[in-house]
DRENDO-1510 file (C-alpha; in Angstrom, 1 decimal, always signed):
<recs>
REC; n; res; u; v; w
REC; 1; MET; +0.0; +0.0; +0.0 .
REC; 2; SER; +1.9; +3.0; -1.2 .
REC; 3; THR; -0.8; +5.7; -1.0 .
REC; 4; TYR; -3.0; +6.7; +1.9 .
REC; 5; ASP; -6.4; +8.5; +1.7 .
REC; 6; VAL; -5.8; +11.2; +4.3 .
REC; 7; THR; -6.9; +14.8; +4.8 .
REC; 8; ASP; -4.6; +17.7; +3.8 .
REC; 9; GLU; -3.7; +18.2; +7.4 .
REC; 10; LEU; -1.6; +15.0; +7.3 .
REC; 11; GLU; +1.3; +13.8; +5.2 .
REC; 12; VAL; +2.3; +10.1; +4.9 .
REC; 13; GLU; +5.8; +9.3; +3.6 .
REC; 14; VAL; +6.6; +5.7; +2.7 .
REC; 15; ASP; +10.2; +5.0; +3.8 .
REC; 16; GLY; +10.6; +1.3; +3.0 .
REC; 17; PRO; +8.7; -0.6; +5.7 .
REC; 18; VAL; +8.3; +2.6; +7.9 .
REC; 19; ARG; +5.5; +5.1; +7.5 .
REC; 20; ILE; +6.4; +8.6; +8.6 .
REC; 21; ILE; +3.3; +10.6; +9.5 .
REC; 22; ARG; +3.6; +14.3; +9.7 .
REC; 23; LEU; +1.0; +16.7; +11.2 .
REC; 24; ASN; +0.7; +19.2; +8.4 .
REC; 25; ARG; -0.4; +22.6; +9.7 .
REC; 26; ALA; +3.0; +24.1; +10.3 .
REC; 27; GLU; +1.9; +27.7; +10.1 .
REC; 28; GLN; -0.7; +27.0; +12.8 .
REC; 29; LEU; +1.8; +25.1; +14.9 .
REC; 30; ASN; -0.1; +21.9; +13.9 .
REC; 31; ALA; -3.0; +23.0; +16.1 .
REC; 32; THR; -6.0; +20.7; +15.8 .
REC; 33; ASN; -8.8; +21.6; +13.5 .
REC; 34; HIS; -11.6; +19.3; +12.2 .
REC; 35; GLY; -9.6; +18.0; +9.2 .
REC; 36; LEU; -6.6; +17.0; +11.4 .
REC; 37; HIS; -8.8; +15.3; +14.0 .
REC; 38; GLN; -10.7; +13.5; +11.3 .
REC; 39; GLY; -7.6; +12.5; +9.5 .
REC; 40; LEU; -6.0; +11.0; +12.6 .
REC; 41; ALA; -9.2; +9.0; +13.2 .
REC; 42; GLU; -9.1; +7.6; +9.7 .
REC; 43; LEU; -5.3; +7.0; +9.6 .
REC; 44; PHE; -4.7; +4.0; +11.8 .
REC; 45; PRO; -7.1; +1.6; +10.1 .
REC; 46; GLN; -5.2; +2.3; +6.9 .
REC; 47; ILE; -1.9; +1.6; +8.6 .
REC; 48; ASP; -3.3; -1.7; +9.8 .
REC; 49; ALA; -4.4; -2.5; +6.3 .
REC; 50; ASP; -1.0; -1.7; +4.8 .
REC; 51; ALA; +0.6; -5.1; +4.7 .
REC; 52; GLU; +4.0; -3.6; +4.0 .
REC; 53; ALA; +4.0; -1.3; +7.0 .
REC; 54; ARG; +6.2; -2.5; +9.9 .
REC; 55; ALA; +6.5; +0.6; +12.0 .
REC; 56; VAL; +5.3; +4.2; +12.2 .
REC; 57; VAL; +7.0; +7.5; +13.1 .
REC; 58; LEU; +4.6; +10.3; +14.2 .
REC; 59; THR; +5.9; +13.9; +14.1 .
REC; 60; GLY; +4.9; +17.4; +13.3 .
REC; 61; LYS; +6.0; +19.7; +10.5 .
REC; 62; GLY; +7.7; +23.0; +11.5 .
REC; 63; ARG; +8.6; +24.0; +15.0 .
REC; 64; ALA; +5.8; +22.3; +16.9 .
REC; 65; PHE; +4.6; +18.7; +17.3 .
REC; 66; SER; +1.1; +20.0; +18.0 .
REC; 67; ALA; +0.0; +23.2; +19.8 .
REC; 68; GLY; -3.4; +21.9; +20.9 .
REC; 69; GLY; -6.8; +22.9; +19.6 .
REC; 70; ASP; -7.5; +26.0; +17.5 .
REC; 71; PHE; -9.7; +28.4; +19.5 .
REC; 72; THR; -12.0; +28.8; +16.5 .
REC; 73; TYR; -12.4; +25.0; +16.3 .
REC; 74; LEU; -13.1; +24.7; +20.1 .
REC; 75; ASP; -15.6; +27.5; +19.7 .
REC; 76; GLU; -17.4; +25.6; +16.9 .
REC; 77; LEU; -17.5; +22.5; +19.0 .
REC; 78; SER; -19.0; +24.4; +21.9 .
REC; 79; ARG; -21.8; +25.8; +19.7 .
REC; 80; ASP; -22.5; +22.9; +17.4 .
REC; 81; ALA; -23.7; +19.7; +19.1 .
REC; 82; ASP; -23.6; +17.6; +15.9 .
REC; 83; ARG; -20.1; +18.6; +15.1 .
REC; 84; ARG; -19.0; +18.0; +18.7 .
REC; 85; HIS; -20.5; +14.5; +18.7 .
REC; 86; GLU; -18.7; +13.7; +15.4 .
REC; 87; THR; -15.5; +15.0; +16.9 .
REC; 88; LEU; -15.9; +12.9; +20.0 .
REC; 89; ALA; -16.5; +9.8; +17.9 .
REC; 90; HIS; -13.3; +10.7; +16.1 .
REC; 91; GLY; -11.5; +11.0; +19.4 .
REC; 92; ARG; -12.6; +7.5; +20.4 .
REC; 93; ARG; -11.3; +6.2; +17.0 .
REC; 94; ILE; -7.9; +7.9; +17.6 .
REC; 95; VAL; -7.5; +6.3; +21.0 .
REC; 96; THR; -8.6; +2.9; +20.0 .
REC; 97; GLY; -6.8; +3.1; +16.7 .
REC; 98; MET; -3.5; +3.9; +18.2 .
REC; 99; VAL; -3.8; +1.5; +21.1 .
REC; 100; GLY; -4.9; -1.3; +18.8 .
REC; 101; CYS; -2.5; -0.5; +15.9 .
REC; 102; ARG; -0.7; -3.7; +15.0 .
REC; 103; VAL; +2.7; -2.0; +14.3 .
REC; 104; PRO; +4.7; +0.0; +16.8 .
REC; 105; ILE; +4.3; +3.8; +16.8 .
REC; 106; VAL; +7.4; +5.9; +17.5 .
REC; 107; ALA; +6.7; +9.5; +18.4 .
REC; 108; ALA; +9.3; +12.1; +17.4 .
REC; 109; VAL; +8.3; +15.1; +19.5 .
REC; 110; ASN; +10.0; +17.9; +17.6 .
REC; 111; GLY; +8.4; +20.7; +19.6 .
REC; 112; PRO; +5.6; +21.5; +22.0 .
REC; 113; ALA; +3.0; +18.7; +22.3 .
REC; 114; VAL; -0.1; +20.2; +23.9 .
REC; 115; GLY; -3.6; +18.9; +24.4 .
REC; 116; LEU; -4.3; +16.4; +21.6 .
REC; 117; GLY; -0.6; +16.6; +20.8 .
REC; 118; CYS; +0.2; +15.4; +24.3 .
REC; 119; SER; -2.4; +12.7; +23.9 .
REC; 120; LEU; -0.8; +11.4; +20.7 .
REC; 121; VAL; +2.5; +11.2; +22.5 .
REC; 122; ALA; +0.9; +9.3; +25.5 .
REC; 123; LEU; -0.7; +6.8; +23.0 .
REC; 124; SER; +2.6; +6.1; +21.2 .
REC; 125; ASP; +4.7; +3.1; +22.0 .
REC; 126; ILE; +8.2; +4.7; +22.1 .
REC; 127; VAL; +8.8; +8.5; +22.5 .
REC; 128; PHE; +11.8; +10.5; +21.4 .
REC; 129; MET; +11.6; +14.2; +22.6 .
REC; 130; ALA; +13.6; +17.2; +21.4 .
REC; 131; ALA; +15.5; +18.7; +24.3 .
REC; 132; SER; +13.5; +22.0; +23.9 .
REC; 133; ALA; +10.1; +20.3; +23.6 .
REC; 134; HIS; +7.5; +20.0; +26.3 .
REC; 135; LEU; +4.3; +18.2; +27.0 .
REC; 136; ALA; +1.1; +19.8; +28.5 .
REC; 137; ASP; -2.5; +18.8; +28.8 .
REC; 138; PRO; -4.2; +22.1; +29.7 .
REC; 139; HIS; -7.8; +21.0; +29.2 .
REC; 140; VAL; -8.8; +21.9; +32.7 .
REC; 141; MET; -7.3; +25.4; +32.4 .
REC; 142; LEU; -10.0; +26.1; +29.7 .
REC; 143; GLY; -12.8; +24.3; +31.5 .
REC; 144; LEU; -12.6; +21.1; +29.5 .
REC; 145; VAL; -12.3; +17.4; +30.4 .
REC; 146; ALA; -9.4; +15.6; +28.7 .
REC; 147; ALA; -10.9; +12.4; +27.4 .
REC; 148; ASP; -8.4; +11.2; +24.8 .
REC; 149; GLY; -5.0; +10.7; +26.3 .
REC; 150; GLY; -3.3; +11.9; +29.4 .
REC; 151; PRO; -5.8; +11.0; +32.1 .
REC; 152; VAL; -6.5; +7.6; +30.4 .
REC; 153; THR; -2.9; +6.5; +29.8 .
REC; 154; TRP; -0.6; +8.5; +32.2 .
REC; 155; PRO; -1.5; +6.3; +35.3 .
REC; 156; LEU; +0.0; +3.4; +33.4 .
REC; 157; LEU; +3.1; +5.3; +32.3 .
REC; 158; THR; +4.0; +7.2; +35.5 .
REC; 159; SER; +2.8; +7.3; +39.1 .
REC; 160; LEU; -0.8; +8.0; +39.8 .
REC; 161; GLN; +0.2; +11.0; +41.9 .
REC; 162; LEU; +2.2; +12.6; +39.0 .
REC; 163; ALA; -0.6; +11.8; +36.6 .
REC; 164; LYS; -3.0; +13.6; +38.9 .
REC; 165; GLU; -0.7; +16.6; +39.3 .
REC; 166; TYR; -0.2; +17.3; +35.6 .
REC; 167; ALA; -3.8; +16.4; +34.5 .
REC; 168; LEU; -5.3; +18.6; +37.2 .
REC; 169; THR; -3.0; +21.6; +36.8 .
REC; 170; GLY; -2.2; +21.6; +33.1 .
REC; 171; ASP; +1.4; +22.5; +33.9 .
REC; 172; ARG; +4.1; +22.0; +31.3 .
REC; 173; ILE; +6.4; +18.9; +31.5 .
REC; 174; SER; +9.9; +19.6; +30.1 .
REC; 175; ALA; +11.5; +16.9; +28.0 .
REC; 176; GLU; +14.0; +16.1; +30.8 .
REC; 177; ARG; +11.1; +15.8; +33.3 .
REC; 178; ALA; +9.1; +13.7; +30.9 .
REC; 179; ALA; +11.9; +11.2; +30.6 .
REC; 180; GLN; +12.4; +11.1; +34.4 .
REC; 181; MET; +8.6; +10.4; +34.8 .
REC; 182; GLY; +8.5; +7.7; +32.2 .
REC; 183; LEU; +6.5; +9.7; +29.6 .
REC; 184; ALA; +9.4; +9.7; +27.2 .
REC; 185; ASN; +12.1; +7.2; +26.4 .
REC; 186; HIS; +14.8; +9.5; +25.0 .
REC; 187; VAL; +15.7; +13.2; +25.0 .
REC; 188; CYS; +17.6; +14.2; +21.9 .
REC; 189; PRO; +19.2; +17.3; +20.4 .
REC; 190; ASP; +16.5; +19.2; +18.6 .
REC; 191; ASP; +18.0; +18.6; +15.1 .
REC; 192; GLU; +18.3; +14.8; +15.7 .
REC; 193; VAL; +15.0; +13.9; +17.2 .
REC; 194; VAL; +13.3; +12.8; +13.9 .
REC; 195; ASP; +16.4; +11.0; +12.6 .
REC; 196; GLN; +16.7; +9.0; +15.9 .
REC; 197; ALA; +13.0; +8.1; +15.9 .
REC; 198; VAL; +13.2; +7.0; +12.2 .
REC; 199; ALA; +16.3; +4.9; +13.0 .
REC; 200; CYS; +14.5; +3.2; +15.9 .
REC; 201; ALA; +11.5; +2.5; +13.7 .
REC; 202; HIS; +13.7; +0.9; +11.0 .
REC; 203; ARG; +15.5; -1.2; +13.6 .
REC; 204; ILE; +12.1; -2.5; +14.8 .
REC; 205; ALA; +11.0; -3.0; +11.2 .
REC; 206; LYS; +13.9; -5.4; +10.6 .
REC; 207; LEU; +12.8; -7.7; +13.5 .
REC; 208; PRO; +10.6; -10.8; +13.0 .
REC; 209; ARG; +7.2; -9.4; +12.1 .
REC; 210; GLN; +4.9; -11.7; +14.1 .
REC; 211; ALA; +7.0; -11.5; +17.2 .
REC; 212; VAL; +7.0; -7.7; +17.1 .
REC; 213; GLU; +3.3; -7.4; +16.5 .
REC; 214; ASP; +2.2; -10.0; +19.1 .
REC; 215; THR; +4.6; -8.5; +21.7 .
REC; 216; LYS; +3.1; -5.1; +21.2 .
REC; 217; ARG; -0.4; -6.6; +21.5 .
REC; 218; ILE; +0.5; -8.3; +24.8 .
REC; 219; LEU; +1.9; -5.0; +26.2 .
REC; 220; ASN; -1.1; -3.0; +25.0 .
REC; 221; LEU; -3.7; -5.3; +26.5 .
REC; 222; HIS; -3.0; -3.5; +29.8 .
REC; 223; LEU; -3.7; -0.2; +28.0 .
REC; 224; GLU; -6.8; -1.5; +26.3 .
REC; 225; ARG; -8.3; -2.5; +29.7 .
REC; 226; ALA; -7.7; +1.1; +30.9 .
REC; 227; VAL; -9.3; +2.5; +27.8 .
REC; 228; VAL; -12.4; +0.2; +28.1 .
REC; 229; ALA; -12.8; +1.1; +31.7 .
REC; 230; THR; -12.5; +4.9; +31.3 .
REC; 231; LEU; -13.3; +6.0; +27.8 .
REC; 232; ASP; -17.1; +6.1; +27.8 .
REC; 233; PHE; -17.2; +8.2; +31.0 .
REC; 234; ALA; -14.3; +10.4; +29.7 .
REC; 235; LEU; -16.0; +11.2; +26.4 .
REC; 236; ALA; -19.3; +11.9; +28.1 .
REC; 237; ALA; -17.6; +14.2; +30.5 .
REC; 238; GLU; -15.8; +16.0; +27.8 .
REC; 239; ASP; -19.1; +16.5; +25.9 .
REC; 240; ARG; -20.7; +18.1; +29.0 .
REC; 241; SER; -17.7; +20.3; +29.6 .
REC; 242; PHE; -18.1; +21.9; +26.1 .
REC; 243; THR; -21.3; +23.5; +27.3 .
REC; 244; SER; -19.8; +24.8; +30.6 .
REC; 245; PRO; -20.0; +28.6; +31.4 .
REC; 246; GLU; -16.2; +28.4; +32.2 .
REC; 247; LEU; -15.3; +27.3; +28.8 .
REC; 248; ARG; -17.6; +29.9; +27.2 .
REC; 249; ALA; -16.0; +32.7; +29.2 .
REC; 250; ASN; -12.5; +31.5; +28.3 .
REC; 251; LEU; -13.2; +31.2; +24.6 .
REC; 252; ASP; -14.9; +34.6; +24.5 .
REC; 253; ARG; -11.8; +36.1; +26.1 .
REC; 254; LEU; -9.4; +34.3; +23.8 .
REC; 255; LEU; -11.3; +35.1; +20.7 .
REC; 256; ALA; -12.1; +38.7; +21.5 .
REC; 257; PRO; -10.6; +41.3; +19.1 .
REC; 258; ARG; -7.2; +42.4; +20.4 .
REC; 259; GLN; -5.9; +45.9; +20.6 .
REC; 260; PRO; -3.1; +46.5; +18.0 .
REC; 261; GLU; -0.5; +47.0; +20.7 .
REC; 262; SER; -1.4; +43.7; +22.5 .
REC; 263; LYS; +0.8; +40.7; +22.3 .
REC; 264; PRO; -0.8; +37.8; +20.3 .
REC; 265; GLU; -1.9; +34.9; +22.5 .
REC; 266; SER; -0.1; +31.6; +21.9 .
REC; 267; LYS; -2.0; +28.5; +20.9 .
REC; 268; LEU; +0.5; +26.5; +23.0 .
REC; 269; GLU; -1.8; +26.4; +26.0 .
REC; 270; THR; -4.9; +24.9; +24.4 .
REC; 271; LYS; -6.5; +21.5; +23.8 .
</recs>
């Protein structure tokens, strides 16, 4: 399978048995819009169907892995119940698709991974982080529930106490701290992170296929149990939080016209 049917917000490069997936909204710091979210939901079944794929590298174009959710997209979800329910269904497919993907997923965190970006890292199998990168899941800071990553997976990757701290505060986690906590495997020089991740993926791709895929399946059975136990409640809670007055107030503030002399707000603290 040499071609993938993906949205414009994703790029798929075929590198022998490795598929390099790039989030493709570099000018927006790969912030999540509907096309990117839908594309990720549709991607992993295609990887599973690609008989020649043996490993995946997931990274972002430009200077960010993913800056979270576009405020305008979050605003649309808060106002449009049908689009929100579609998006939450996509969120379920992203989580189950990554956890159940038959081939190992290697994340190359080339820059900030916030909100959904942080979730994609948490759902990957091996994580390489650029030294200057950071993780953050600031859903609660906006008034949202995080249903698709950190709170579901972090308790299996780090201590429950640390998972609670960073999920409940939205604080940034530096690359060094992420490695100490068990949320990243390797911290690399910024200009080497993608190359190191690709090298790891190719090393895995050379190993006996059935042994690799069945071993990943055994390991991820633990994660699948956590997903089954938590995902329904998490998605329902996120749905409710999109209609909260706290989210509405935060979005109105963030989307309000700014004075010319004001400093532009960063997208790096959003979903």
